[in-house]
N, C-alpha and C positions, 0 to 999 in steps of 0.2 A: 502494501499499500505505499510507503515512503516512498518508495523508489517511483512509483506510476506517478507520484504528487510532484517530484521533483522532476519527472522527464516533463510533466505537463510544463511546470512552472518556467523551466531552460527555454521550452520552444516558444513562449511567449516575450523571453528577452531578444532584441533585436540585433542580429550579427553573431550571436552564438550558435555554435553548430551542436544540434544535439548527437549527432553519428561521431562515433569515436574515430581516434585516429589525429593525425596533424593537419590543423585546417587554418584557413588564411582568415584575417578579421583586421578591417581597418575601420578606425573610428574611436568614440569614447568608451571607456568600461569602466563601471562602478566596483565598488569593493564587493557588493553582493551579487553581481554578475561573476565577478571571478572567483567566488566560491562556489557557485553554482558550476561552472564550467569546468574547473578542478573536480568537483563530485562527480562529475560527468564523464568527464573525458580524461581524467588524470592518468598516469600510464601506470602508476600503482593501483588506483581504484580497476582498472582496467582488469590487471593481472589476479586483481582479486576476487572480480567476478566471473573470469573464465574459471577461476579454481574451484569456485563455488558450483558451478555449473557442471564441471567435471564431478565433483562430489556428489552431486545429486543424480547425476547419468550412472555412477557406480551403486549408488543406493539402490535405484531401480532395477539395475541390474540384478543385484544380491535379491532384491525381493521379490521379482520374478521367478525364482527358483521355487518358491512356495506357491505358485500358482499352477494352474493343470498344463501340460505340454501336449501340442497335438503336432502332428506331421506326416505328410503323404508321401507315398515311393511308388514309384511304378519299376514292371521289371519284363522284361521281354527275353527268353533263352530259346536256343534250337540247341540240341545236342545229341549225342549218341556216339557209341563206341561200339562197331559192328563187330569187331574183333573179338569182344568179350560175350557177344552175346545180346548186347544191350539196343533195344529199339530206338529209332530216330525220335525223338519227343521235343515235343514245341510247346510254352507255356507262356501266358501273357495276361498279367493280373495288376489290381491295384491295390494297394494296402495302406488302411488308416489305422496310426497308432496313437493310441492316448496314455498318458502317465497322470497320476493324482499324488500327489504327497500327502499322506493320513496323518503322519507324525514325525515330523522333522525339527525336534527343539533344538539341534545344534543350528541347523540352517535358521530356524526363526529367532533366535538370540543374534545371529551374526548380522541379519537382516535389519535389527532393531540398533544395533550397533554404528550399521552403516548409515541409517537416518540419523542418529547423533551426530555423526561427524560430518554429515552434510550440513546438520543446523550450526556446526562449528564454523565449517566453511562460509555461512552466510554473515555469520558473526563476523568473521574474520574481513568480508567484504564491507560491512558498517564500521569497524575498524580501522580500513582505510581509507572510508567516507570522511572519518574525521580528522584522520592523519591529512588528510588532502585541503580541508577546510582550514588547517593551521599553517600549510604549508603556503595555501593562496594567500592568508591574511599576512604571511610573514614577509614573502615577496612582495605581495601589493604595498604595505608600510614600509618595506626597505626601499622600493621606488619612489613612492611618496617621499622620504626623507631625502633621498638622493637628489631629487627633483627639488625639493624646498632648500637643501643645503647649495645646490647650484643659483640659485635665485639670490640666497644669501648673499655668495660669493660676488654675485653681479654687482649686487648693493654695496659690498665692500671693495670692489673696484673702483666704480663709480666715488665712494667716499676717498680712497685712494688718489686718483683722479685730480679730484676738486682740492686736496690739500696739496699735492704734487702744484700743482697750477697756483695757488697760494702764496705756497713755500717760495716758487720761482720769481714771483713780483715781488716778496720781500727781501730775496737775495739780490734781486736787482737794484732794489729801492736802498741797499745797505743797512737794511734792518737785522738781516741774518746773513751769518758767514757763509760761505760757500758750500762747505762740507754740508750745511743743512739739507740741501737741493742733491746731494748724493744720497743721503740717509733716505730721503723722500722717495728719491728714484727707486732706490733698492726695495723699498717697502712696497712700492706701486710694482714691480715687477714681481716681486713675491707673491703680491695679491691677484695679478695675473696667472701666474702658473697654479696657485689653488684653484681658482675658476676654470683653467682647463682640467686640472684633476678630477675637479666636481663634476663635469660635464663627462668626462670618460667614466665615473662612477654612475651617472645617471643613466647611460646607454648600456652598461653591463648589467646594472638592475632589471631594466627594461628587459633585457634576453633573460636572463634570469626568470623571471616572470611568464615571460610567454614560455618557455620551459614547461614551467610549472603546469601551466593551461593547456600544455601541447598545441600550441600556437606557430603558425610560421615564423621563422625569425624574419622574414622578410613584411610581415603584417605592419600597418603603421597603427600601433594602439596607442591612445591617449587617456591616462587617468583622467576620469570625470568627478573627483571628488577631491579637496581641498587635505591636506594634512590637520586634521582633528583627533579630540579625543575620543574614543569610543565609550560609550555606558557601561556599567558591570550592570546586569539584569541579574539581581538573586545575593544572597548572602551566602557565606561560605558553608554553612550547615547544610543550604539546599544542594550546592553542590557537592558535597560528600554523600549526602543521602541517595541524589541521583547516580553518583557513580557506582555507588553500592549495589545499587538494584538494576540498574541497566547500562552499564558501561560495555561495550562490545567485547574486549578482551577477557572479561571475566563471564560473560554468557557463553563465549566461546569455549574457556576454560571448563565451564560446567558442562556443556554438552560432550566436552572430550571425555570427563570423567563419567557421564553417563554411557559412552560408548565403549569407554575401557570395561565399565563394570556389565555391559551386554557380552563383550568379548570373553569376560571370567566366565558366565552364564553358558556362552555356546562351548567352551572348552569344558566344563564340567558335562554338559549336555552330551559330548562325546562319546560319554559312556554309556548311553542310553542307547535302545534300539532305534531304527528308524524303519517306517511302514508306508509302504507305496503302493497304490492299484494301479493296474496296467488293461487296456483293451486292447485287441487289434483285430480289424476284419478284411477278408480277402475278398476280391471281386474280379472275376475274369475268366478263362477259359485254356483248357489244357488239350494236348492229345497227346498220348491216350486220355481220354475223358476221365479226370478225376474230382468232378462237380464244377460248378462256376460263383459259389460263394463259400462262405466260411467263417468264423471268429472265433478269437480264444480269450478269457477274462484270469486273471489273476492279482493275486496280492502277496507281495516278497515283503519278506522282513530280515533286517539286516542287523548283526552284531558283531563287531570286530572282540575276538577274543586277548588274541596277544598279537601287540602290537610293537613290542621290543620298546617301551616307553616313551613314543613318541607323544600319545596323548597328554602325558602326565608332565614332558616337557613342555608343550603347548599350554597347558593349565599354569604351569610358574611363571612363562614369560606373560600371558595374560593379567595373571595376579600383580605381577612386578610393573607391568605397565600401568595398571589401575593405580596403585602406589605412587606412581610417579607423576600420574595425572593429577592426583589428590594434593602433590605437594605443588604443583605448578598452580592450581585453582586457589590455595592459598596465598602464593606468593604474589596471584594477580591482584588478590582481594588488597593484600596490605599495601602493595606497589600504587593500587588506585588511591589509598587514601594518603600516601606518602604525595602522590603528584597533586593531587588537590591541596594539600597543606603547602607543598612547596610554592605552586602557582600561586596561591592566595598570599603566601607571602612575599612572594616578589611583586605580585600587583600591590600590597601596601608600599612596600619599598619606593616601587616604579612613583606612587602617587606624591610621595615625598619627596624624591627627586625631580619632580616635574614643578613643585612647590617654590624649590631651592631654585632651580632654574630661571623660574620667573623672576625670583627676588635678585638674583646675581645679573639678570638682565637690565633689569631695571635700575640698579646698583651702576653697572657698565655704563648705559645709557647718559646718567647723569654726570657721571665722572668723564666721559669723553665732553660733553656738553661743557661743561668747567674746565677742561684741559684745553679746548678749540678758544674760549674765551680767553682765558689767560696768555695763550700763544699770541694771540693777534694782540692784548694788550701789552705785549712785551715781558711779561710776569713769567712766561714759561718758556720751554725750550720744544725742538723740535720732537726729539726722543720722547717725553714725556706724550705727547702728541699722537706719534705713532705706537705707543704702548698701550694709551687707550684706545685707540682703534682697533688694535688687534684684540684687544680685551672685549669689545664691544663686538666684534665679530663673532669671537668664540662663544660668548653668553648668547647670542642672537642662536649658534648652531647648538649651542647646549639646550636651548627650549625644545628646539626641534629634534634633539636625540630623546629627550626627557619624554615627548609626547609620542615617537614612535616605540619608546621601550615600554610605556603604560599600554598602548595598545595592543603589542603584542602580548603582553601580561594580561589582558584580559581574554585573548583568544586564547592563550594559553590555559586558562583557568577553566573555560570552555571543553576545550580537548581534552582537560584532565578528566569532565567528567563525563567523556563520551561525547559529547553534544557534536552537531554535524553544522550549526549554525550559530550565530552569535548572539 
């Protein structure tokens, strides 16, 4: 049901192809569209869904052994060995064969185990979708951050260019020594280089985003949203409860425990007899004439007596696998609690970091304003202004990084609870 709803939702999004595989997309892209695309076409999601399909088909194959089997065969034969006095004979007949399992306890338990394994594979696909959500948010936020830092450094370059122009005028007027212009020139060139580094990082993060979304690198994708703080919808206790009850890796581990328990039952049932009914009909003609139809019905009972220890070994293997599956379930449950607790603690730290970064930005802005006024009035030196410009640029970028950290922390909390959306 959830998969069908997601498919319906993505089909309404312009330019986002529902079909799997690498696609080309040109135009704006929102965070919600990026998440939906990753959950529908992400490479890991596709692989997990394919594995779930294989597991489901294997379960169906095992289950089919418990159902009646029917087959048809046709035979035509001419033969005779005259040297031995056997006449020439001819037979043409069609036979229908039906087998009905009546008592197959081991096969029944194996089918139950295969069904639980298929359920575990479905849960793995759900976990892959949650992983895809986090990967899409991380890639999108990193791309937003890289774009914002590039824009901030463009602003920094404009500040440095204007300062360089002002210093040049003051040097020509004799208000500043000549080395002040050289210092400003070096600071300006460094800002230009930082701008180019930011541009490269912007392009690289966009390529990373395209790979996460299985989009062709030649696609001209633009980010439709600004860098902003994502809301946290819920308290820590709610995320802990949701992780314990419905996190996909926990449900997968539980299904694997159930499958292992079924395999133990199958190994134990191998000591019991198996009973099957069979029926066969014959229709045709022969020469010499032997009749044109016939049938036979029977019931077979099978009980292995001596197997040289193969059933005992299979039982011990199944029991050890069950113990291992239980350990993995305990680990999954404890890991879920840890993941939510750690993610929530990171969210709290990121929120404080953002408040600190904004305070530092405000202080750096005030320092820059005062320093530039001091320099213009002849009470300051160029190095002080250059240092204030650098601090202002670092503070502005610090706020951008803090917002990104907080947004990724929000997505990580949701991922720790097994969510597929924010």
